PDB file as gemmi writes it, atoms N, CA and C in Angstrom:
CRYST1    1.000    1.000    1.000  90.00  90.00  90.00 P 1                      
ATOM      1  N   MET A   1     101.409 108.883  84.447  1.00  0.00           N  
ATOM      2  CA  MET A   1     101.164 109.052  85.857  1.00  0.00           C  
ATOM      3  C   MET A   1     101.784 107.873  86.600  1.00  0.00           C  
ATOM      4  N   LYS A   2     102.332 108.118  87.785  1.00  0.00           N  
ATOM      5  CA  LYS A   2     102.909 107.050  88.588  1.00  0.00           C  
ATOM      6  C   LYS A   2     101.819 106.114  89.096  1.00  0.00           C  
ATOM      7  N   LYS A   3     102.140 104.850  89.166  1.00  0.00           N  
ATOM      8  CA  LYS A   3     101.206 103.843  89.667  1.00  0.00           C  
ATOM      9  C   LYS A   3     101.214 103.839  91.189  1.00  0.00           C  
ATOM     10  N   GLU A   4     100.072 103.498  91.766  1.00  0.00           N  
ATOM     11  CA  GLU A   4      99.942 103.262  93.208  1.00  0.00           C  
ATOM     12  C   GLU A   4     100.157 104.501  94.097  1.00  0.00           C  
ATOM     13  N   ILE A   5      99.982 105.717  93.556  1.00  0.00           N  
ATOM     14  CA  ILE A   5     100.143 106.898  94.416  1.00  0.00           C  
ATOM     15  C   ILE A   5      98.822 107.591  94.715  1.00  0.00           C  
ATOM     16  N   HIS A   6      97.772 107.268  93.960  1.00  0.00           N  
ATOM     17  CA  HIS A   6      96.481 107.911  94.162  1.00  0.00           C  
ATOM     18  C   HIS A   6      95.602 107.081  95.098  1.00  0.00           C  
ATOM     19  N   PRO A   7      94.734 107.736  95.877  1.00  0.00           N  
ATOM     20  CA  PRO A   7      93.796 107.007  96.734  1.00  0.00           C  
ATOM     21  C   PRO A   7      92.858 106.133  95.903  1.00  0.00           C  
ATOM     22  N   ASP A   8      92.224 105.165  96.559  1.00  0.00           N  
ATOM     23  CA  ASP A   8      91.331 104.238  95.871  1.00  0.00           C  
ATOM     24  C   ASP A   8      90.118 104.924  95.257  1.00  0.00           C  
ATOM     25  N   ASN A   9      89.637 106.024  95.863  1.00  0.00           N  
ATOM     26  CA  ASN A   9      88.438 106.690  95.352  1.00  0.00           C  
ATOM     27  C   ASN A   9      88.755 107.813  94.357  1.00  0.00           C  
ATOM     28  N   TYR A  10      89.966 107.830  93.789  1.00  0.00           N  
ATOM     29  CA  TYR A  10      90.332 108.829  92.780  1.00  0.00           C  
ATOM     30  C   TYR A  10      89.655 108.463  91.466  1.00  0.00           C  
ATOM     31  N   ARG A  11      88.839 109.389  90.916  1.00  0.00           N  
ATOM     32  CA  ARG A  11      88.143 109.177  89.660  1.00  0.00           C  
ATOM     33  C   ARG A  11      87.814 110.519  89.043  1.00  0.00           C  
ATOM     34  N   MET A  12      87.319 110.486  87.811  1.00  0.00           N  
ATOM     35  CA  MET A  12      86.936 111.710  87.121  1.00  0.00           C  
ATOM     36  C   MET A  12      85.599 112.190  87.689  1.00  0.00           C  
ATOM     37  N   VAL A  13      85.509 113.513  87.960  1.00  0.00           N  
ATOM     38  CA  VAL A  13      84.315 114.116  88.549  1.00  0.00           C  
ATOM     39  C   VAL A  13      83.960 115.371  87.762  1.00  0.00           C  
ATOM     40  N   ILE A  14      82.678 115.591  87.528  1.00  0.00           N  
ATOM     41  CA  ILE A  14      82.196 116.828  86.906  1.00  0.00           C  
ATOM     42  C   ILE A  14      82.005 117.857  88.018  1.00  0.00           C  
ATOM     43  N   PHE A  15      82.605 119.022  87.877  1.00  0.00           N  
ATOM     44  CA  PHE A  15      82.366 120.134  88.791  1.00  0.00           C  
ATOM     45  C   PHE A  15      81.484 121.141  88.067  1.00  0.00           C  
ATOM     46  N   HIS A  16      80.363 121.495  88.693  1.00  0.00           N  
ATOM     47  CA  HIS A  16      79.390 122.422  88.109  1.00  0.00           C  
ATOM     48  C   HIS A  16      79.399 123.705  88.941  1.00  0.00           C  
ATOM     49  N   ASP A  17      79.763 124.824  88.314  1.00  0.00           N  
ATOM     50  CA  ASP A  17      79.796 126.127  88.985  1.00  0.00           C  
ATOM     51  C   ASP A  17      78.377 126.686  89.005  1.00  0.00           C  
ATOM     52  N   ASN A  18      77.790 126.811  90.196  1.00  0.00           N  
ATOM     53  CA  ASN A  18      76.407 127.285  90.331  1.00  0.00           C  
ATOM     54  C   ASN A  18      76.238 128.743  89.933  1.00  0.00           C  
ATOM     55  N   SER A  19      77.286 129.555  90.011  1.00  0.00           N  
ATOM     56  CA  SER A  19      77.130 130.978  89.737  1.00  0.00           C  
ATOM     57  C   SER A  19      77.084 131.313  88.248  1.00  0.00           C  
ATOM     58  N   ASN A  20      77.721 130.498  87.410  1.00  0.00           N  
ATOM     59  CA  ASN A  20      77.685 130.826  85.979  1.00  0.00           C  
ATOM     60  C   ASN A  20      77.361 129.629  85.082  1.00  0.00           C  
ATOM     61  N   GLY A  21      77.154 128.445  85.659  1.00  0.00           N  
ATOM     62  CA  GLY A  21      76.749 127.293  84.877  1.00  0.00           C  
ATOM     63  C   GLY A  21      77.872 126.545  84.177  1.00  0.00           C  
ATOM     64  N   GLU A  22      79.102 127.005  84.316  1.00  0.00           N  
ATOM     65  CA  GLU A  22      80.238 126.322  83.684  1.00  0.00           C  
ATOM     66  C   GLU A  22      80.441 124.957  84.319  1.00  0.00           C  
ATOM     67  N   ARG A  23      80.911 124.008  83.505  1.00  0.00           N  
ATOM     68  CA  ARG A  23      81.184 122.657  83.991  1.00  0.00           C  
ATOM     69  C   ARG A  23      82.555 122.231  83.492  1.00  0.00           C  
ATOM     70  N   PHE A  24      83.293 121.472  84.320  1.00  0.00           N  
ATOM     71  CA  PHE A  24      84.559 120.919  83.876  1.00  0.00           C  
ATOM     72  C   PHE A  24      84.774 119.559  84.516  1.00  0.00           C  
ATOM     73  N   LEU A  25      85.519 118.726  83.830  1.00  0.00           N  
ATOM     74  CA  LEU A  25      85.767 117.353  84.237  1.00  0.00           C  
ATOM     75  C   LEU A  25      87.206 117.249  84.726  1.00  0.00           C  
ATOM     76  N   VAL A  26      87.379 116.827  85.979  1.00  0.00           N  
ATOM     77  CA  VAL A  26      88.692 116.785  86.602  1.00  0.00           C  
ATOM     78  C   VAL A  26      88.789 115.539  87.470  1.00  0.00           C  
ATOM     79  N   GLY A  27      89.975 114.980  87.583  1.00  0.00           N  
ATOM     80  CA  GLY A  27      90.192 113.876  88.496  1.00  0.00           C  
ATOM     81  C   GLY A  27      90.148 114.369  89.928  1.00  0.00           C  
ATOM     82  N   SER A  28      89.429 113.655  90.808  1.00  0.00           N  
ATOM     83  CA  SER A  28      89.247 114.123  92.174  1.00  0.00           C  
ATOM     84  C   SER A  28      88.865 112.965  93.090  1.00  0.00           C  
ATOM     85  N   THR A  29      89.012 113.204  94.400  1.00  0.00           N  
ATOM     86  CA  THR A  29      88.570 112.251  95.417  1.00  0.00           C  
ATOM     87  C   THR A  29      87.390 112.803  96.205  1.00  0.00           C  
ATOM     88  N   VAL A  30      86.787 113.887  95.750  1.00  0.00           N  
ATOM     89  CA  VAL A  30      85.678 114.526  96.460  1.00  0.00           C  
ATOM     90  C   VAL A  30      84.494 113.560  96.554  1.00  0.00           C  
ATOM     91  N   GLU A  31      83.820 113.600  97.693  1.00  0.00           N  
ATOM     92  CA  GLU A  31      82.643 112.755  97.891  1.00  0.00           C  
ATOM     93  C   GLU A  31      81.445 113.376  97.170  1.00  0.00           C  
ATOM     94  N   THR A  32      80.718 112.562  96.423  1.00  0.00           N  
ATOM     95  CA  THR A  32      79.543 113.036  95.687  1.00  0.00           C  
ATOM     96  C   THR A  32      78.390 112.055  95.884  1.00  0.00           C  
ATOM     97  N   GLU A  33      77.193 112.547  95.610  1.00  0.00           N  
ATOM     98  CA  GLU A  33      76.007 111.690  95.715  1.00  0.00           C  
ATOM     99  C   GLU A  33      75.297 111.514  94.378  1.00  0.00           C  
ATOM    100  N   ALA A  34      75.411 112.487  93.496  1.00  0.00           N  
ATOM    101  CA  ALA A  34      74.685 112.455  92.230  1.00  0.00           C  
ATOM    102  C   ALA A  34      75.634 112.164  91.069  1.00  0.00           C  
ATOM    103  N   THR A  35      75.057 111.805  89.930  1.00  0.00           N  
ATOM    104  CA  THR A  35      75.827 111.617  88.710  1.00  0.00           C  
ATOM    105  C   THR A  35      75.142 112.388  87.586  1.00  0.00           C  
ATOM    106  N   ASP A  36      75.899 112.636  86.528  1.00  0.00           N  
ATOM    107  CA  ASP A  36      75.362 113.340  85.368  1.00  0.00           C  
ATOM    108  C   ASP A  36      76.160 112.922  84.139  1.00  0.00           C  
ATOM    109  N   LYS A  37      75.600 113.162  82.952  1.00  0.00           N  
ATOM    110  CA  LYS A  37      76.297 112.826  81.710  1.00  0.00           C  
ATOM    111  C   LYS A  37      77.228 113.956  81.309  1.00  0.00           C  
ATOM    112  N   TRP A  38      78.395 113.587  80.809  1.00  0.00           N  
ATOM    113  CA  TRP A  38      79.370 114.538  80.296  1.00  0.00           C  
ATOM    114  C   TRP A  38      79.249 114.578  78.772  1.00  0.00           C  
ATOM    115  N   GLU A  39      79.999 115.430  78.129  1.00  0.00           N  
ATOM    116  CA  GLU A  39      79.930 115.625  76.680  1.00  0.00           C  
ATOM    117  C   GLU A  39      80.252 114.355  75.892  1.00  0.00           C  
ATOM    118  N   ASP A  40      81.015 113.437  76.495  1.00  0.00           N  
ATOM    119  CA  ASP A  40      81.371 112.198  75.814  1.00  0.00           C  
ATOM    120  C   ASP A  40      80.283 111.126  75.934  1.00  0.00           C  
ATOM    121  N   GLY A  41      79.168 111.446  76.619  1.00  0.00           N  
ATOM    122  CA  GLY A  41      78.056 110.523  76.773  1.00  0.00           C  
ATOM    123  C   GLY A  41      78.158 109.601  77.977  1.00  0.00           C  
ATOM    124  N   LYS A  42      79.267 109.646  78.698  1.00  0.00           N  
ATOM    125  CA  LYS A  42      79.445 108.788  79.872  1.00  0.00           C  
ATOM    126  C   LYS A  42      78.900 109.457  81.121  1.00  0.00           C  
ATOM    127  N   GLU A  43      78.515 108.640  82.105  1.00  0.00           N  
ATOM    128  CA  GLU A  43      78.040 109.137  83.402  1.00  0.00           C  
ATOM    129  C   GLU A  43      79.232 109.317  84.334  1.00  0.00           C  
ATOM    130  N   TYR A  44      79.274 110.462  85.019  1.00  0.00           N  
ATOM    131  CA  TYR A  44      80.320 110.746  85.997  1.00  0.00           C  
ATOM    132  C   TYR A  44      79.671 111.301  87.262  1.00  0.00           C  
ATOM    133  N   PRO A  45      80.337 111.157  88.408  1.00  0.00           N  
ATOM    134  CA  PRO A  45      79.839 111.833  89.612  1.00  0.00           C  
ATOM    135  C   PRO A  45      79.888 113.342  89.385  1.00  0.00           C  
ATOM    136  N   ILE A  46      78.951 114.084  89.997  1.00  0.00           N  
ATOM    137  CA  ILE A  46      78.927 115.541  89.835  1.00  0.00           C  
ATOM    138  C   ILE A  46      78.961 116.207  91.196  1.00  0.00           C  
ATOM    139  N   LYS A  47      79.741 117.300  91.286  1.00  0.00           N  
ATOM    140  CA  LYS A  47      79.843 118.100  92.508  1.00  0.00           C  
ATOM    141  C   LYS A  47      79.495 119.535  92.149  1.00  0.00           C  
ATOM    142  N   HIS A  48      78.516 120.115  92.852  1.00  0.00           N  
ATOM    143  CA  HIS A  48      78.118 121.504  92.629  1.00  0.00           C  
ATOM    144  C   HIS A  48      78.940 122.399  93.552  1.00  0.00           C  
ATOM    145  N   VAL A  49      79.545 123.436  92.985  1.00  0.00           N  
ATOM    146  CA  VAL A  49      80.347 124.393  93.752  1.00  0.00           C  
ATOM    147  C   VAL A  49      79.812 125.797  93.509  1.00  0.00           C  
ATOM    148  N   ASP A  50      79.993 126.690  94.483  1.00  0.00           N  
ATOM    149  CA  ASP A  50      79.506 128.065  94.350  1.00  0.00           C  
ATOM    150  C   ASP A  50      80.464 128.941  93.572  1.00  0.00           C  
ATOM    151  N   VAL A  51      81.769 128.691  93.686  1.00  0.00           N  
ATOM    152  CA  VAL A  51      82.771 129.517  93.022  1.00  0.00           C  
ATOM    153  C   VAL A  51      83.844 128.603  92.444  1.00  0.00           C  
ATOM    154  N   SER A  52      84.256 128.894  91.227  1.00  0.00           N  
ATOM    155  CA  SER A  52      85.370 128.171  90.603  1.00  0.00           C  
ATOM    156  C   SER A  52      86.265 129.198  89.911  1.00  0.00           C  
ATOM    157  N   SER A  53      87.283 128.711  89.222  1.00  0.00           N  
ATOM    158  CA  SER A  53      88.169 129.634  88.517  1.00  0.00           C  
ATOM    159  C   SER A  53      87.456 130.365  87.389  1.00  0.00           C  
ATOM    160  N   THR A  54      86.312 129.852  86.932  1.00  0.00           N  
ATOM    161  CA  THR A  54      85.579 130.526  85.856  1.00  0.00           C  
ATOM    162  C   THR A  54      84.695 131.657  86.362  1.00  0.00           C  
ATOM    163  N   SER A  55      84.495 131.743  87.690  1.00  0.00           N  
ATOM    164  CA  SER A  55      83.635 132.801  88.224  1.00  0.00           C  
ATOM    165  C   SER A  55      84.309 133.636  89.312  1.00  0.00           C  
ATOM    166  N   HIS A  56      85.460 133.220  89.820  1.00  0.00           N  
ATOM    167  CA  HIS A  56      86.120 133.964  90.895  1.00  0.00           C  
ATOM    168  C   HIS A  56      86.724 135.253  90.347  1.00  0.00           C  
ATOM    169  N   PRO A  57      86.509 136.378  91.024  1.00  0.00           N  
ATOM    170  CA  PRO A  57      87.016 137.666  90.521  1.00  0.00           C  
ATOM    171  C   PRO A  57      88.522 137.699  90.308  1.00  0.00           C  
ATOM    172  N   PHE A  58      89.291 136.965  91.088  1.00  0.00           N  
ATOM    173  CA  PHE A  58      90.741 136.961  90.913  1.00  0.00           C  
ATOM    174  C   PHE A  58      91.129 136.444  89.536  1.00  0.00           C  
ATOM    175  N   TYR A  59      90.453 135.411  89.076  1.00  0.00           N  
ATOM    176  CA  TYR A  59      90.769 134.802  87.785  1.00  0.00           C  
ATOM    177  C   TYR A  59      90.081 135.499  86.620  1.00  0.00           C  
ATOM    178  N   THR A  60      88.903 136.058  86.846  1.00  0.00           N  
ATOM    179  CA  THR A  60      88.168 136.686  85.752  1.00  0.00           C  
ATOM    180  C   THR A  60      88.560 138.142  85.552  1.00  0.00           C  
ATOM    181  N   GLY A  61      89.116 138.781  86.583  1.00  0.00           N  
ATOM    182  CA  GLY A  61      89.480 140.185  86.480  1.00  0.00           C  
ATOM    183  C   GLY A  61      88.301 141.119  86.627  1.00  0.00           C  
ATOM    184  N   GLN A  62      87.146 140.592  86.976  1.00  0.00           N  
ATOM    185  CA  GLN A  62      85.952 141.409  87.159  1.00  0.00           C  
ATOM    186  C   GLN A  62      85.599 141.440  88.627  1.00  0.00           C  
ATOM    187  N   GLU A  63      85.515 142.636  89.173  1.00  0.00           N  
ATOM    188  CA  GLU A  63      85.183 142.776  90.584  1.00  0.00           C  
ATOM    189  C   GLU A  63      83.682 142.629  90.778  1.00  0.00           C  
ATOM    190  N   LYS A  64      83.288 141.802  91.728  1.00  0.00           N  
ATOM    191  CA  LYS A  64      81.888 141.650  92.081  1.00  0.00           C  
ATOM    192  C   LYS A  64      81.760 141.989  93.556  1.00  0.00           C  
ATOM    193  N   VAL A  65      80.787 142.792  93.885  1.00  0.00           N  
ATOM    194  CA  VAL A  65      80.521 143.105  95.281  1.00  0.00           C  
ATOM    195  C   VAL A  65      79.315 142.290  95.704  1.00  0.00           C  
ATOM    196  N   MET A  66      79.551 141.336  96.601  1.00  0.00           N  
ATOM    197  CA  MET A  66      78.473 140.488  97.092  1.00  0.00           C  
ATOM    198  C   MET A  66      78.134 140.954  98.499  1.00  0.00           C  
ATOM    199  N   ASP A  67      77.425 142.074  98.589  1.00  0.00           N  
ATOM    200  CA  ASP A  67      77.131 142.692  99.874  1.00  0.00           C  
ATOM    201  C   ASP A  67      75.630 142.833 100.030  1.00  0.00           C  
ATOM    202  N   THR A  68      75.077 142.063 100.947  1.00  0.00           N  
ATOM    203  CA  THR A  68      73.635 142.141 101.153  1.00  0.00           C  
ATOM    204  C   THR A  68      73.299 142.907 102.419  1.00  0.00           C  
ATOM    205  N   ALA A  69      74.288 143.165 103.263  1.00  0.00           N  
ATOM    206  CA  ALA A  69      74.008 143.822 104.537  1.00  0.00           C  
ATOM    207  C   ALA A  69      74.354 145.304 104.524  1.00  0.00           C  
ATOM    208  N   GLY A  70      74.792 145.844 103.384  1.00  0.00           N  
ATOM    209  CA  GLY A  70      75.107 147.262 103.288  1.00  0.00           C  
ATOM    210  C   GLY A  70      76.450 147.631 103.902  1.00  0.00           C  
ATOM    211  N   ARG A  71      77.322 146.679 104.090  1.00  0.00           N  
ATOM    212  CA  ARG A  71      78.627 146.946 104.716  1.00  0.00           C  
ATOM    213  C   ARG A  71      79.477 147.884 103.879  1.00  0.00           C  
ATOM    214  N   VAL A  72      79.439 147.708 102.562  1.00  0.00           N  
ATOM    215  CA  VAL A  72      80.253 148.545 101.692  1.00  0.00           C  
ATOM    216  C   VAL A  72      79.806 149.998 101.782  1.00  0.00           C  
ATOM    217  N   GLU A  73      78.508 150.221 101.760  1.00  0.00           N  
ATOM    218  CA  GLU A  73      77.996 151.594 101.843  1.00  0.00           C  
ATOM    219  C   GLU A  73      78.361 152.240 103.176  1.00  0.00           C  
ATOM    220  N   ARG A  74      78.251 151.487 104.263  1.00  0.00           N  
ATOM    221  CA  ARG A  74      78.619 152.045 105.570  1.00  0.00           C  
ATOM    222  C   ARG A  74      80.106 152.370 105.630  1.00  0.00           C  
ATOM    223  N   PHE A  75      80.946 151.527 105.040  1.00  0.00           N  
ATOM    224  CA  PHE A  75      82.374 151.794 105.017  1.00  0.00           C  
ATOM    225  C   PHE A  75      82.669 153.049 104.212  1.00  0.00           C  
ATOM    226  N   LYS A  76      82.047 153.183 103.044  1.00  0.00           N  
ATOM    227  CA  LYS A  76      82.284 154.353 102.200  1.00  0.00           C  
ATOM    228  C   LYS A  76      81.806 155.627 102.917  1.00  0.00           C  
ATOM    229  N   ALA A  77      80.700 155.549 103.654  1.00  0.00           N  
ATOM    230  CA  ALA A  77      80.207 156.724 104.415  1.00  0.00           C  
ATOM    231  C   ALA A  77      81.203 157.105 105.499  1.00  0.00           C  
ATOM    232  N   ARG A  78      81.756 156.132 106.211  1.00  0.00           N  
ATOM    233  CA  ARG A  78      82.750 156.438 107.258  1.00  0.00           C  
ATOM    234  C   ARG A  78      84.003 157.040 106.639  1.00  0.00           C  
ATOM    235  N   ALA A  79      84.423 156.506 105.527  1.00  0.00           N  
ATOM    236  CA  ALA A  79      85.630 157.005 104.852  1.00  0.00           C  
ATOM    237  C   ALA A  79      85.409 158.443 104.365  1.00  0.00           C  
ATOM    238  N   ALA A  80      84.215 158.745 103.883  1.00  0.00           N  
ATOM    239  CA  ALA A  80      83.908 160.085 103.398  1.00  0.00           C  
ATOM    240  C   ALA A  80      83.899 161.091 104.555  1.00  0.00           C  
ATOM    241  N   LYS A  81      83.451 160.681 105.734  1.00  0.00           N  
ATOM    242  CA  LYS A  81      83.439 161.574 106.902  1.00  0.00           C  
ATOM    243  C   LYS A  81      84.850 161.954 107.319  1.00  0.00           C  
ATOM    244  N   LYS A  82      85.785 161.036 107.219  1.00  0.00           N  
ATOM    245  CA  LYS A  82      87.162 161.309 107.655  1.00  0.00           C  
ATOM    246  C   LYS A  82      87.883 162.248 106.716  1.00  0.00           C  
ATOM    247  N   LYS A  83      87.454 162.309 105.466  1.00  0.00           N  
ATOM    248  CA  LYS A  83      88.096 163.200 104.498  1.00  0.00           C  
ATOM    249  C   LYS A  83      87.610 164.566 104.711  1.00  0.00           C  
TER     250      LYS A  83                                                      
END                                                                             
């Protein structure tokens, strides 16, 4: 890696995917408040995220419908009326 190109707060951070529990360790400048132990026994800052590449439908190939307001059903009903 080139010297002197990264910001001062660049360090290894644990990202925890809240939707499936997956964790990965990546270099980042993200602001964090908590720390946690990684598999190597060391403490690292941790950032909780709702979606990552391990849970996003684009990367997993599995479609998830996250619809709590019934929008999908209303759309399908309108589409069925036009046919």
